[in-house]
N, C-alpha and C positions, 0 to 999 in steps of 0.2 A: 181430400181427393177431389180434384177439379171435375166438374161436369159441364156439358155444353149449355149455353144460355137457351132458355125456352124460346120457341118461335112465337112472337107476339100475334101473328096472324092466326095461328092455331088456337091460342088462348082466347082470342076475340070470337072465334067460331065455335066455342064450346057448346053453346046451346043447340046449334044446328047439328053438330056431330053427335051429341047425346040423343037428339031426336031421331036421327037416322039409325042409331044403334037400337033404340027402343022399337023401331019398326021391324027388327028381325029377332029380337029377344024379348022374353017376358020382363016386365018392369022390375021384378025382384032379382033379376040377374044382370041389371045394369046399375052400377053404383057410381054416382056422380056428386053426391053431397060431400063437401069438403071434409067434414068431420068423419064421415064413413070411409072415405078413401084413405085415411091415415092408417087403416088396418093393412094397407098394401104399400106403405111408404118405405119399407125395408125388408130384407130377408134376414137370414141368421148372422150376416155381417152387420150388426146393429149400430156400428159406429157411424154409418152413413144413412141418411134418411131424406126422402123427397116424395111428398104425396103426388100421385099421378093426376092427370086430367080426369080420368075415369077408370073404372075397372069393370070388366065383363066376365061372366061365368057361363060360357056355352056348355051344352050337354051332348053335342054330336059334331061329327066332322062337317056336316052341312052348315051348322051354325057357325063354326069356326071360319069356314069359307066365306060366309056372308059378312061376318065381322071384318075379316081381313080385306075383303073387296071394298068395303066402305072406307076403311082407314087408308087403303091405297089411293082411292079416288080423292080423299081429303088431304092426302099428304101427311097423315098422322103417324108418328112412330108407335110401334107396338112392342111391348115387353112380355114375352111368354113367361108364365109362372106355373110351376108344379105345386109343391107344398110349401115353398118359401124356406127350405132348409139350407139353401146355398150358403157356404161359408166364404165365398169369394165375391159376394155382391152380384151374382149372376142375374138376379131378378130385381135389381135396384131400378126404379123408374126415373124418368125425367119428368119435369113439371108439365110438359106438353105431350106426354105419351099416354097410351091406353094400356093398362095391364090386362093381358088375356090369360085368365086362370083356368086350368083344366081340371080342377079338383072335383067337379061334378061329373066328369067323364071317367067313371070308375067301374064300368061293367066288364065282366068276362064275356067275350064274344064267341069263343070256340076253344074246346080242349080236345086234343087228339093224342091219346096215350100211345097208340100204336106207332105214330110218327114222332112222339115225344115233343109236342109243341103246345103252346097256349097262346091265344090271341086276346089281347086286352085293350081297353081304352087306357090311355097313358096317364090319366089322373089316378089310377089305382096305385095303392101304396105297395112298396117293394115286398114287405112281409106278407101282405094279403095275397100275393101271387102264389107263394108257397101254400098259404092257407086254402086256396082253391083246389089244390091237387094233393095235399098231404094224406088224405084218407085213402088214396090209391098208392101211397108210398112213393110219391114223387116230390121233388122240390125244385125251386128256382135258386141257382147257385149264388149270384152276386149278393153280398150281404153287408152293405155299408152300415156304419154304426147307427145311422139315423133311420134304419130300415123300417122301424115301426111307423114313421111319419112320412119319409121321403117318397116322392112319386116316381113312377117309371119314366115319366116325361123328363124329369130332372136327371135321373140316372143316365138316360140316353144323351141328354145335352152335355153332361160332364164326363161321360164314360166312367161311371162310378165302379168301384171295386168292393173292397171289404176284407174281412179277416181271412176268408177262405179263397181269395183270388189266386193264391200261390198255386193251387192245384187246378182250379176250375176257370181261371181267367176272370177278366173284368166284363163290363157290359157288352163290349163289342164282340167278345167271344161267345156270347149267349144270345145275341140279337140276330134274328133271321130276316126280318122284314119290317117295314114301316109304311103307314099311310101318313103322308105329309101334305100340309097345305102351304102353298107358296104365298108370298106377300100380296099378290094380285088376286088371291082366292082360288087359284088353280089347285086341284087335288091330284096328287101323284102317288103311285104305288111303287115302292122300291123294295126289291127282294121279295121274300115270301116264305112259304112253308117248305123250303128246301135248303140244302146246305150252302150252295153257292149259286148266285144268279149270274147269268151271262153278261158280257160287256164290261163296262167300267165299274169299278168298285164304289158305286155311289153310296152304298150303305155304310162303308167305312168312312166316307166323307161326312155323312150326316151324324154318325155317332161321335160325340165329342165336339160338335160344332157350336155348342152353347147358344142355340136359338138364333144364330146368325143367318141361317139359310132357309128356314121354314119352321112351321109349328107341327110337331109330330103328334098326331091324335090317336093313332092305333099302333100297336106293336105286336109282332109275332116273335115269341121268345122260346128258347130251348128249355125244356124241363128234363130233369134227370131222375133216375131211380135213386132212392135213398140208399146209402151204403149199408152193408150188413152190420157194421158197428163202427164206433169211433172212440178214441181214448186220448185225453190230453195228459201232458206231464208238465209240471211247473219246475223251473230251474232258477235258483237264486245265485247271484254272483257279487263279488266284491267291488266291481267297477263296471261302468258303461262299456269301456273299451274291451274288457274281457268278454262281456256278453255279446258285443258286436263280433268279436273274433269267433266265438262259438257258432253264431249264425252263419258266418262265412264258411266255416269248416263243414257245417251240416250240408250246405248247398254244394260245396266242392265234392263232397262224398257221393253225390248222385242220389241221395235220399230225397224223396218228394213228399214232405208232410202236407197235410191239407191246409195248415196254418202255422205261422211262426209270428207271435206277437211279442212286442217289447214294451217294458215300462221301467222308468227310472225312479230313484228314491222319492223325489217330490210327488210324483204321481202315485207311487205305492202308498205313501203316507196318507195322501188325500183319499184314495179309494178305500183304504182300510178303515179310516174314520167314518166314511160315508156308508160303505156296504158291509164291512166286517167280514171279509171273505177269508180271513185267516192267512194272509200273505206273510212271508218271512221278513225279518228285519235285515235288509240288504240294500246294496246300492242299485242293483238292477235285477230284473227278472225276465225270463222268457216263458211264454206259454207255447208249447209245441204240441200240435195235435195230428194224429195219423188215423187212418180209417181203413176198413176192409174186413176180411174174416179175422177171427181171433188169432189164427196162425200168422197172417200177414201183419197184424198189429204188433204181435210179439216180436217178429223179425225186425220190423222197422224201428220200433222203440229200442230194441237191443242195440242197434247200430247208433242211434241218436244218443242214448244214454252213455255209451262208450266214448263218444266224442265229447259229450259234456263233462265227463269225469276228468278228461285231460286238461280241463280249464279250472279245476279245483273249485267246484260249486260249493256254496255254503249250504245249499239245500237242494235235494232232488225229490220231487213228490209225484208219484204216478197215481192217477185216479184209479181207485179200486171198484167204484160203482158210479151210477148215474148221479147220485147226490154229490159225491166228491168232485166229479167232473163239472157239475153245475157251479160249485163253489169256486173252482179254479177259474172258470170263465166269468163269474159274477163281477169281480173287481174290474176286469178289462171292459166288460160291457157297460160298467157304471162310470168309467174314467172321466168322460167329458162332463157328465153331470156333477161328479165329485169335485172336479177342478172349479167348475162354475159356482159351487157352493162356498168356496173360500176366497175367490178372487175374480176380477175381470181378467179375461185372457183373449188372446188372438191365436187361432189355430192355423198353423201353416200347413203346406202340402207340397213338399218337394220330393223328387225321386232320385236315388243315387245307385251306382253299382254296389252290389252287396259287399264286395271286398273292400269298399271304402268306408264301411260303417264305423270301424274303430277310429279312424282319423277324423271323420266328420263329427262324431259324437264328442271327441276331445275338443275339436275346434269350436263347436257350439258352446261348450262349457267356457272356453276362453272368451268368446264374444259376449256371453252372458255377463261375465265379470266386467268386461270393457264398458258395456252399456249400463251396468247397474240394475239389470232386470233379471229376475229369475226365469229359467226356462225348464219346463217339465216335458219329458219325452215319452210319448206313447204312440206306437206306430206298427204298421205291417212290415216286420223286419224281413220276412222271406223274400219279398220282391223289392226291398229297398224303398218302400213308399213311406217317407217320414212325415210325422205330424207333430213337430215341436209346438208346445203351448207356451206362448210368451205371457207372463203374468204382469199386470200393470193396474194402476188405479185410474179408472176413467174420469174420476172427479178431480184429479190433480192436473192442473194446466201443464201441457207439454209432455205428459206421459204417453198419450196416444201417438204423438209424433215420434217420440223416442222408440216406442214399440214398433212402429212401422219401419223405422230406420234399421232396427235390429233385424226385423223380419226380412228386409231387403237383402241384408248382408248374408243371412242364412241361405236364402234362395239363390243368391249369386254363388255361394259356396257349392251348392248342389250342382249348378251348371259347370263350375270350374273343375269338379272331379269327374265329369263325364255324365252327369245326370240331367234332369230337366226341371222346369219351374213347377210343374204340377203332375200329380199322378192320378187324381180322381176328383179333386174339388173344382178344377177348371181355373181359367185365368180371370174371368169376370172383370171387375174394376181393380181388384186387389193387386194383380200381377201385370196388368196391361202395359204399364210403363217400364216393366222389366223385360218385356219381350225382346228389346234390342240387345239384351245381354245373352240371349240364347240364339236369336236369329239374325242373320245378315239382312241388310236392306233389301236385297233381291228376294230373299226367302219371304219376308213380310209382304213384299209387293205381289208375289205369286199367290199368297194366301188371300190378300185383298182382291185380287183379280177373280178368284173363285166366288167371293161374295158379290162382285159385280154381276156375275152371271145369274145367280140365284135371287138376288135382291138388288136390282139395278138402282132404285132410289135410296138405298141404304136406310130403310125405315125399321128394319128388324133389330131389336135389342141394341139400341144406340149406346155409344161410349164404352163398350165392352171389348175385351180381347186385344184389340190393337191400340198402340199408343194414341192418345186422344188427338194430338195434333195431326197425325197421319190419317186417322179415320174421319175426322171432321173435314180435312182438306179433300179427301176422297168423296165424301158425301156431297159437299158443295159442288164439286165438279160434275158429279153424276146427276144431281138435281138440275143443274144449269143445262145439261145436255138433253134433258127430257123435252 
């Protein structure tokens, strides 16, 4: 994956830049030693690495503002970083950039149960937001698989979802306001503790912008009352296509489960060896969960099970208690760790119309054979957010390149059937050169014009989202105009 050449002028001024950063941050929060910066050389897309010029760890909005002002004045690119769990290379640095990590910004600033909001610093982890309110029977709905580690900052940057987004929506549906620092250090407030802000939908612009427009330091989030109860059911099928058809029929029937999760045989086998959840021997399985009162749950599951039976399942297992429900979810929650235990893999993230699931799953199987690489499928089936895992050997020359080529074909397939390149992982560097397959030149030009407004010198999160040739040409022009 090509990255821009570092600016030699910035590298030559490293000492002065670090000295200026040390003037606004304590010494233990400015990392410039070459060996120590290697901790920040990649995120969860570990195939690509590049140590940054330096890394800084501010603890407040004021400190973020001071850091960005210095970098703006010095012309230094800045790469915002949450917890480094990005699977798309969203926090990959360049050699002349400063990593701005928000991990130390993890405080709860305000909780208002009457208005059902919580305001937090964005370095706080996803799961700990629920942890802060669960004693009052509230929760924060978006639940990406990495929720134990991922930061709210990254969730906002990538508009993350999770298993329960079918009913509750993704981050943008649960984000009410942000405090954001622009590249020149200006602090702005967008949205707030209310349902809809007046004027332009700037909050919708910020959520999912992948650190291209500013650094979000605080967030006002929607919290919800915990449901009265929830119950999952596990369904096993003889083929991926039949399981996909079952998902499509559930959605067509107008039933709204809180989650529909899909796993195929390679993933079932790996998770069973890893977690021993007691999954059936089948080609594909679905985990469908509904919630509400006991009567509501029984009514919804009755409809869902009737639909499933029409597809001749090899097994239907309805959780009878909390222990059995936990075991049904155990394998799904362990899936990514289980796959990593047996092979290197690249996790894709494409979204398709639900009615296209049977065709796309069949076509992925065909592409897998064409490229000679196994693909395991585990994903949020209810909203068509697919996460194919391409298995490869990182130590075999040429395997990574073959893996990327297969991944590109799968993502193009998603676009061809009416979907898009990403559902929640973002574009990052992984999909930036595929943006031309989804967007016309005029569309990309309009998106880059928005960045011109928020980040005129194009210093924020370089080499991400837009095709590299386009973004570098834009950056050079904007810098020359300054």
